[in-house]
LOBA-883691 format. One record per residue: residue number from 1; residue in one letter; x, y, z of N, C-alpha, C, O, CB in turn. Coordinates in nm, 2 decimals, padded with zeros to 4 digits. Atoms other than C-alpha are relative to their C-alpha. Glycine has a CB too. Example, Ala and Ser with C-alpha at 12.3 -4.5 7.8 and 13.67 -1.06 7.14 Angstrom:
BEGIN
- 1, A, 00.09, -00.12, 00.00, 01.23, -00.45, 00.78, 00.09, 00.12, 00.00, 00.19, 00.12, 00.07, -00.10, 00.00, 00.12;
- 2, S, -00.09, -00.11, 00.00, 01.37, -00.11, 00.71, -00.08, 00.11, 00.08, -00.03, 00.22, 00.09, 00.04, 00.05, -00.14;
end
This chain:
BEGIN
- 1, X, -00.12, -00.05, -00.08, 04.30, -02.44, -09.39, -00.03, -00.01, 00.14, -00.14, 00.02, 00.19, 00.04, 00.14, -00.04;
- 2, X, 00.01, 00.01, -00.14, 04.36, -02.51, -09.03, 00.11, 00.08, 00.07, 00.23, 00.07, 00.02, 00.01, -00.15, 00.05;
- 3, X, -00.09, -00.08, -00.07, 04.53, -02.28, -08.79, 00.01, -00.05, 00.14, -00.09, -00.04, 00.21, -00.03, 00.16, -00.01;
- 4, X, -00.02, 00.06, -00.13, 04.67, -02.43, -08.47, 00.07, 00.11, 00.08, 00.17, 00.17, 00.04, 00.08, -00.13, 00.00;
- 5, X, -00.07, -00.09, -00.09, 04.76, -02.21, -08.17, -00.09, 00.03, 00.12, -00.17, -00.05, 00.16, 00.03, 00.13, -00.08;
- 6, X, 00.08, -00.04, -00.12, 04.62, -02.02, -07.88, -00.06, 00.14, -00.04, 00.01, 00.23, -00.08, 00.09, 00.01, 00.13;
- 7, X, 00.07, -00.12, 00.04, 04.36, -01.75, -07.94, 00.06, 00.13, 00.06, 00.06, 00.24, 00.00, -00.14, -00.01, 00.03;
- 8, X, -00.06, -00.11, -00.07, 04.53, -01.52, -07.69, 00.14, 00.04, -00.03, 00.19, 00.14, 00.02, -00.02, -00.02, 00.15;
- 9, X, -00.13, -00.03, 00.04, 04.87, -01.54, -07.84, 00.01, 00.11, -00.10, -00.07, 00.11, -00.20, 00.07, -00.14, -00.06;
- 10, X, -00.01, -00.11, 00.09, 04.98, -01.22, -08.01, 00.04, -00.04, -00.14, 00.00, 00.02, -00.24, 00.10, 00.10, 00.06;
- 11, X, -00.05, 00.04, 00.14, 05.16, -01.40, -08.30, -00.12, -00.07, -00.07, -00.13, -00.05, -00.19, 00.12, -00.10, 00.02;
- 12, X, 00.12, 00.06, 00.06, 04.85, -01.61, -08.36, -00.10, 00.11, -00.04, -00.16, 00.10, -00.15, -00.07, -00.10, 00.10;
- 13, X, 00.09, -00.11, 00.03, 04.65, -01.29, -08.35, 00.04, 00.07, -00.13, -00.05, 00.11, -00.21, 00.00, 00.10, 00.11;
- 14, X, -00.05, -00.06, 00.13, 04.87, -01.14, -08.63, -00.04, -00.09, -00.12, -00.08, -00.04, -00.22, 00.15, 00.02, 00.01;
- 15, X, 00.04, 00.09, 00.11, 04.81, -01.45, -08.84, -00.15, 00.00, -00.03, -00.19, 00.00, -00.15, 00.05, -00.15, 00.03;
- 16, X, 00.14, 00.00, 00.01, 04.44, -01.45, -08.78, -00.05, 00.13, -00.07, -00.13, 00.13, -00.16, -00.07, -00.01, 00.13;
- 17, X, 00.03, -00.13, 00.06, 04.43, -01.08, -08.87, 00.03, 00.00, -00.15, -00.05, 00.05, -00.23, 00.07, 00.12, 00.07;
- 18, X, -00.04, 00.01, 00.14, 04.62, -01.14, -09.20, -00.10, -00.08, -00.08, -00.14, -00.04, -00.18, 00.14, -00.06, -00.01;
- 19, X, 00.09, 00.09, 00.07, 04.39, -01.43, -09.30, -00.13, 00.07, -00.02, -00.20, 00.06, -00.12, -00.01, -00.13, 00.08;
- 20, X, 00.13, -00.07, 00.01, 04.08, -01.22, -09.22, 00.00, 00.11, -00.10, -00.09, 00.13, -00.18, -00.04, 00.05, 00.14;
- 21, X, -00.02, -00.11, 00.09, 04.21, -00.92, -09.41, 00.01, -00.04, -00.15, -00.03, 00.03, -00.24, 00.12, 00.08, 00.03;
- 22, X, -00.01, 00.05, 00.13, 04.27, -01.14, -09.71, -00.11, -00.10, -00.04, -00.10, -00.17, -00.13, 00.14, -00.07, -00.02;
- 23, X, 00.12, 00.08, 00.02, 03.93, -01.31, -09.69, 00.03, -00.15, -00.02, -00.03, -00.21, -00.10, -00.07, 00.05, -00.12;
- 24, X, -00.03, 00.14, 00.01, 04.08, -01.65, -09.63, -00.06, -00.07, 00.12, -00.05, -00.03, 00.24, 00.16, -00.02, 00.01;
- 25, X, 00.07, 00.08, -00.10, 03.87, -01.90, -09.44, 00.09, -00.10, 00.06, 00.18, -00.16, 00.00, -00.13, -00.07, -00.06;
- 26, X, -00.08, 00.09, -00.08, 04.03, -02.11, -09.17, -00.08, -00.06, 00.11, -00.17, 00.00, 00.16, 00.13, 00.06, 00.04;
- 27, X, 00.06, 00.06, -00.12, 03.94, -02.34, -08.89, 00.11, 00.02, 00.11, 00.22, -00.02, 00.09, -00.03, -00.15, -00.02;
- 28, X, -00.09, -00.02, -00.11, 04.10, -02.24, -08.56, 00.00, -00.12, 00.10, -00.11, -00.15, 00.15, -00.04, 00.13, 00.08;
- 29, X, -00.01, 00.11, -00.10, 04.22, -02.52, -08.34, 00.09, 00.06, 00.12, 00.21, 00.08, 00.11, 00.07, -00.13, -00.06;
- 30, X, -00.06, -00.07, -00.11, 04.30, -02.37, -08.00, 00.05, -00.11, 00.10, -00.02, -00.20, 00.14, -00.10, 00.09, 00.08;
- 31, X, -00.07, 00.09, -00.08, 04.55, -02.57, -07.79, -00.07, -00.01, 00.14, -00.06, -00.12, 00.20, 00.15, 00.03, 00.02;
- 32, X, 00.07, 00.00, -00.13, 04.35, -02.48, -07.48, -00.12, -00.08, 00.00, -00.16, -00.13, 00.11, -00.03, 00.14, 00.05;
- 33, X, 00.12, 00.08, 00.01, 04.05, -02.66, -07.61, 00.02, -00.14, -00.06, -00.04, -00.23, -00.01, -00.10, 00.08, -00.09;
- 34, X, -00.03, 00.13, 00.07, 04.18, -02.93, -07.84, 00.15, -00.03, 00.00, 00.23, 00.05, -00.05, -00.06, 00.01, -00.15;
- 35, X, -00.14, 00.04, -00.01, 04.50, -03.11, -07.77, 00.05, -00.06, -00.13, -00.01, -00.13, -00.20, 00.02, -00.10, 00.11;
- 36, X, -00.07, 00.06, 00.11, 04.74, -03.18, -08.05, 00.08, -00.12, 00.04, 00.16, -00.11, 00.14, 00.10, 00.11, -00.07;
- 37, X, -00.07, 00.12, -00.05, 04.86, -03.54, -08.02, 00.13, -00.03, -00.07, 00.17, 00.04, -00.17, -00.10, -00.12, -00.02;
- 38, X, -00.13, 00.04, 00.05, 05.18, -03.71, -08.10, -00.01, -00.04, -00.15, 00.09, -00.01, -00.22, 00.06, -00.12, 00.08;
- 39, X, 00.02, 00.04, 00.14, 05.05, -03.85, -08.43, 00.00, 00.13, -00.09, 00.06, 00.13, -00.20, -00.13, -00.08, -00.02;
- 40, X, 00.01, -00.12, 00.08, 04.97, -03.50, -08.56, 00.14, 00.07, 00.00, 00.18, 00.12, -00.11, -00.10, 00.10, 00.06;
- 41, X, -00.13, -00.06, 00.00, 05.31, -03.37, -08.45, 00.10, -00.07, -00.09, 00.17, -00.01, -00.16, 00.06, 00.00, 00.15;
- 42, X, -00.09, 00.08, 00.09, 05.49, -03.66, -08.63, -00.04, 00.03, -00.15, 00.05, 00.03, -00.23, -00.02, -00.15, 00.03;
- 43, X, 00.04, -00.03, 00.14, 05.28, -03.58, -08.94, 00.06, 00.14, -00.04, 00.11, 00.15, -00.16, -00.16, 00.01, -00.01;
- 44, X, -00.07, -00.13, 00.03, 05.41, -03.21, -08.93, 00.15, -00.02, -00.02, 00.21, 00.05, -00.11, -00.03, 00.10, 00.11;
- 45, X, -00.14, 00.02, 00.01, 05.76, -03.34, -08.88, 00.05, -00.06, -00.13, 00.17, -00.06, -00.16, 00.05, -00.08, 00.12;
- 46, X, -00.03, 00.05, 00.13, 05.75, -03.50, -09.22, 00.04, 00.11, -00.09, 00.10, 00.10, -00.20, -00.11, -00.09, -00.06;
- 47, X, -00.02, -00.12, 00.08, 05.76, -03.15, -09.36, 00.09, 00.11, 00.06, 00.16, 00.18, -00.01, -00.13, 00.06, -00.04;
- 48, X, -00.08, -00.10, -00.07, 05.93, -02.93, -09.10, 00.09, -00.06, 00.10, 00.06, -00.17, 00.16, -00.09, 00.11, 00.07;
- 49, X, -00.11, 00.04, -00.09, 06.24, -02.97, -08.88, -00.06, 00.01, 00.14, -00.14, 00.11, 00.17, 00.13, 00.08, -00.02;
- 50, X, 00.05, -00.01, -00.14, 06.17, -03.04, -08.51, 00.04, 00.13, 00.07, -00.04, 00.18, 00.15, 00.06, -00.12, 00.08;
- 51, X, -00.04, -00.12, -00.06, 06.36, -02.73, -08.41, -00.08, 00.12, -00.05, -00.08, 00.23, 00.01, 00.15, 00.03, -00.02;
- 52, X, 00.09, -00.10, 00.05, 06.12, -02.53, -08.62, -00.13, 00.01, 00.08, -00.19, 00.11, 00.10, -00.03, -00.02, -00.15;
- 53, X, 00.13, 00.00, -00.08, 05.81, -02.64, -08.42, 00.02, -00.01, 00.15, -00.08, 00.02, 00.22, -00.08, -00.11, -00.05;
- 54, X, -00.02, 00.01, -00.14, 05.97, -02.69, -08.08, 00.03, 00.13, 00.06, 00.14, 00.19, 00.02, 00.11, -00.11, 00.04;
- 55, X, -00.02, -00.14, -00.06, 05.94, -02.37, -07.88, 00.08, -00.01, 00.12, 00.04, -00.03, 00.23, -00.14, 00.06, 00.03;
- 56, X, -00.09, 00.00, -00.12, 06.24, -02.35, -07.66, 00.03, 00.14, 00.05, 00.12, 00.17, 00.12, 00.14, -00.06, -00.04;
- 57, X, -00.02, -00.14, -00.05, 06.20, -01.97, -07.60, -00.12, 00.04, 00.09, -00.11, 00.15, 00.14, 00.01, 00.09, -00.12;
- 58, X, 00.12, -00.03, -00.07, 05.86, -01.98, -07.43, 00.01, -00.02, 00.15, 00.10, -00.08, 00.20, -00.11, -00.07, -00.05;
- 59, X, 00.01, 00.01, -00.15, 05.76, -01.95, -07.06, -00.01, -00.15, 00.04, 00.05, -00.19, 00.14, -00.11, 00.08, 00.05;
- 60, X, 00.02, 00.14, -00.04, 05.65, -02.32, -07.05, 00.13, -00.08, 00.00, 00.16, -00.16, 00.09, -00.10, -00.06, -00.10;
- 61, X, -00.14, 00.07, 00.01, 06.00, -02.44, -07.17, 00.08, 00.04, 00.13, 00.14, -00.05, 00.19, 00.07, 00.05, -00.13;
- 62, X, -00.08, -00.05, -00.12, 06.16, -02.23, -06.89, -00.06, -00.06, 00.13, 00.02, -00.11, 00.21, 00.01, 00.15, 00.00;
- 63, X, 00.06, 00.05, -00.12, 05.91, -02.33, -06.63, 00.02, -00.15, 00.03, 00.04, -00.19, 00.14, -00.15, 00.03, 00.00;
- 64, X, -00.02, 00.15, -00.01, 05.95, -02.70, -06.70, 00.15, -00.03, 00.01, 00.19, -00.15, 00.04, -00.06, -00.07, -00.12;
- 65, X, -00.15, 00.02, -00.01, 06.34, -02.65, -06.69, 00.04, -00.11, -00.10, 00.13, -00.19, -00.07, 00.04, -00.04, 00.14;
- 66, X, -00.03, 00.10, 00.10, 06.36, -02.86, -07.01, 00.14, 00.01, -00.05, 00.20, -00.08, -00.10, -00.10, 00.01, -00.11;
- 67, X, -00.14, -00.02, 00.04, 06.70, -02.71, -07.10, 00.09, -00.09, 00.07, 00.19, -00.15, 00.02, 00.04, 00.15, 00.01;
- 68, X, -00.08, 00.08, -00.09, 06.84, -02.90, -06.81, 00.00, -00.15, -00.04, 00.09, -00.22, 00.00, -00.04, 00.02, 00.14;
- 69, X, 00.02, 00.14, 00.04, 06.72, -03.23, -06.96, 00.07, -00.04, -00.12, 00.08, -00.16, -00.15, -00.15, -00.03, -00.01;
- 70, X, -00.07, 00.04, 00.13, 06.91, -03.21, -07.29, -00.08, -00.10, -00.08, -00.03, -00.21, -00.11, 00.14, -00.06, 00.04;
- 71, X, 00.09, 00.08, 00.06, 06.62, -03.35, -07.47, 00.04, -00.05, -00.14, 00.09, 00.03, -00.22, -00.14, 00.06, -00.02;
- 72, X, -00.01, 00.04, 00.14, 06.66, -03.57, -07.78, -00.13, 00.02, -00.08, -00.23, 00.06, -00.02, 00.05, -00.15, -00.01;
- 73, X, 00.12, -00.03, 00.08, 06.41, -03.55, -08.07, -00.12, -00.07, 00.05, -00.23, -00.02, 00.05, 00.03, -00.03, -00.14;
- 74, X, 00.11, 00.08, -00.04, 06.19, -03.83, -07.94, -00.06, 00.06, 00.13, -00.18, 00.07, 00.15, 00.04, -00.14, 00.03;
- 75, X, 00.05, -00.06, -00.12, 06.17, -03.66, -07.60, -00.07, 00.13, -00.03, -00.17, 00.16, 00.04, 00.12, 00.02, 00.10;
- 76, X, 00.06, -00.12, 00.04, 06.09, -03.33, -07.76, -00.15, -00.03, -00.05, -00.24, 00.05, -00.02, 00.08, 00.07, -00.11;
- 77, X, 00.13, 00.04, 00.06, 05.80, -03.50, -07.95, -00.10, -00.03, 00.12, -00.21, 00.01, 00.12, 00.01, -00.11, -00.10;
- 78, X, 00.08, 00.04, -00.12, 05.67, -03.65, -07.62, -00.04, 00.12, 00.08, -00.16, 00.13, 00.12, 00.08, -00.10, 00.09;
- 79, X, 00.03, -00.12, -00.08, 05.69, -03.32, -07.44, -00.10, 00.09, -00.08, -00.19, 00.15, -00.01, 00.13, 00.08, 00.03;
- 80, X, 00.10, -00.08, 00.07, 05.51, -03.13, -07.72, -00.14, -00.06, 00.00, -00.23, 00.02, 00.01, 00.05, 00.01, -00.15;
- 81, X, 00.13, 00.06, -00.01, 05.23, -03.38, -07.71, -00.06, 00.02, 00.13, -00.18, 00.03, 00.15, 00.01, -00.15, -00.04;
- 82, X, 00.05, -00.02, -00.14, 05.20, -03.35, -07.33, -00.03, 00.14, 00.03, -00.13, 00.17, 00.09, 00.11, -00.05, 00.09;
- 83, X, 00.01, -00.15, -00.03, 05.24, -02.97, -07.33, 00.00, 00.07, -00.13, 00.10, 00.11, -00.18, 00.12, 00.05, 00.09;
- 84, X, 00.01, -00.07, 00.13, 05.11, -02.81, -07.65, 00.06, 00.14, 00.00, 00.08, 00.19, -00.11, -00.15, 00.00, -00.04;
- 85, X, -00.06, -00.13, 00.00, 05.24, -02.48, -07.53, 00.15, 00.00, -00.05, 00.21, 00.10, -00.07, 00.00, 00.06, 00.14;
- 86, X, -00.13, 00.01, 00.05, 05.58, -02.61, -07.64, 00.01, 00.00, -00.15, 00.12, -00.01, -00.21, 00.07, -00.13, 00.05;
- 87, X, 00.00, -00.01, 00.14, 05.47, -02.60, -08.00, 00.00, 00.15, -00.04, -00.06, 00.23, 00.02, -00.14, -00.06, -00.06;
- 88, X, 00.00, -00.14, 00.05, 05.56, -02.28, -08.19, -00.14, 00.03, -00.06, -00.21, -00.05, -00.10, 00.11, 00.02, -00.10;
- 89, X, 00.13, -00.05, 00.05, 05.26, -02.07, -08.29, 00.01, 00.11, -00.10, 00.11, 00.19, -00.10, -00.09, 00.04, 00.12;
- 90, X, 00.10, 00.10, 00.03, 05.08, -02.06, -08.51, 00.06, -00.11, -00.09, 00.17, -00.09, -00.15, -00.12, 00.06, -00.07;
- 91, X, -00.03, 00.10, 00.10, 05.10, -02.38, -08.72, -00.12, 00.00, -00.09, -00.23, -00.03, -00.04, 00.04, -00.14, 00.07;
- 92, X, 00.11, 00.00, 00.10, 04.90, -02.37, -09.04, 00.01, -00.11, -00.09, 00.12, -00.14, -00.14, -00.01, 00.14, -00.07;
- 93, X, 00.00, 00.10, 00.11, 04.80, -02.66, -09.26, -00.08, 00.06, -00.11, -00.19, 00.10, -00.10, -00.07, -00.13, 00.06;
- 94, X, 00.07, -00.07, 00.12, 04.72, -02.53, -09.61, 00.05, -00.07, -00.12, 00.17, -00.08, -00.15, 00.04, 00.15, 00.00;
- 95, X, -00.03, 00.07, 00.12, 04.71, -02.73, -09.93, 00.11, -00.10, 00.01, 00.20, -00.11, -00.07, 00.04, 00.11, -00.11;
- 96, X, -00.10, 00.10, -00.02, 04.91, -03.01, -09.79, 00.13, 00.04, 00.06, 00.22, -00.04, 00.07, 00.02, -00.07, -00.13;
- 97, X, -00.13, -00.06, -00.06, 05.18, -02.78, -09.65, -00.02, 00.04, 00.14, -00.13, 00.06, 00.19, 00.04, 00.12, -00.08;
- 98, X, -00.01, -00.04, -00.14, 05.28, -02.70, -09.29, 00.08, 00.13, 00.00, 00.19, 00.14, -00.04, 00.05, -00.11, 00.09;
- 99, X, -00.07, -00.13, -00.02, 05.36, -02.33, -09.22, 00.01, 00.03, 00.15, -00.09, 00.03, 00.22, -00.07, 00.11, -00.08;
- 100, X, -00.02, -00.03, -00.14, 05.51, -02.24, -08.88, 00.03, 00.14, 00.02, 00.12, 00.20, -00.04, 00.11, -00.10, 00.06;
- 101, X, -00.02, -00.14, -00.04, 05.50, -01.90, -08.72, -00.07, 00.10, -00.09, -00.14, 00.06, -00.18, 00.15, 00.03, -00.01;
- 102, X, 00.06, -00.10, 00.09, 05.39, -01.57, -08.87, 00.11, 00.08, -00.06, 00.20, 00.14, 00.00, -00.09, 00.09, 00.09;
- 103, X, -00.09, -00.08, 00.08, 05.58, -01.40, -09.15, -00.09, 00.06, -00.11, -00.13, -00.01, -00.20, 00.12, -00.08, -00.05;
- 104, X, 00.09, -00.06, 00.09, 05.37, -01.15, -09.34, 00.05, -00.01, -00.15, -00.03, -00.04, -00.24, -00.01, 00.15, 00.03;
- 105, X, -00.05, 00.01, 00.14, 05.60, -01.16, -09.65, -00.02, -00.14, -00.05, -00.07, -00.16, -00.17, 00.15, 00.03, 00.00;
- 106, X, 00.02, 00.14, 00.04, 05.59, -01.54, -09.66, -00.15, -00.03, -00.02, -00.19, -00.09, -00.12, 00.05, -00.10, 00.11;
- 107, X, 00.14, 00.02, 00.01, 05.21, -01.54, -09.60, -00.05, 00.06, -00.14, -00.13, 00.00, -00.20, -00.07, 00.06, 00.12;
- 108, X, 00.04, -00.06, 00.12, 05.17, -01.30, -09.89, 00.03, -00.08, -00.13, -00.04, -00.08, -00.22, 00.06, 00.14, -00.02;
- 109, X, -00.04, 00.09, 00.11, 05.35, -01.54, -10.12, -00.08, -00.13, -00.01, -00.13, -00.17, -00.11, 00.15, -00.04, 00.01;
- 110, X, 00.07, 00.12, -00.01, 05.17, -01.85, -10.00, -00.15, 00.01, -00.03, -00.21, -00.07, -00.10, 00.02, -00.07, 00.13;
- 111, X, 00.14, -00.02, 00.00, 04.82, -01.72, -09.97, -00.04, 00.10, -00.11, -00.12, 00.19, -00.08, -00.05, 00.04, 00.13;
- 112, X, 00.04, -00.09, 00.11, 04.79, -01.54, -10.31, -00.14, -00.02, -00.05, -00.19, 00.05, -00.14, 00.10, -00.02, -00.12;
end
């Protein structure tokens, strides 16, 4: 299992806590240390909708004034690859699946 995000993110912290409490091993990929590239993003998009992983509510989105650009999907992919902070957090790869965000109820079902 791989968990992508930022160690200092509170939502990532909740996911890490859940995984630890349930004795689930994972590899943490911190966006601050390891950049997620366009190929990986496209791989995720085979399973999840772009609006599920594109973070249009975060500070980085506002700071870059991306709303003003009316981005199409290709542009969103390019921006997420350039600025990993535009990826929703966490993103977990588990048994061939991609899980986005933290939802304790969903995690309880998936990680039985």
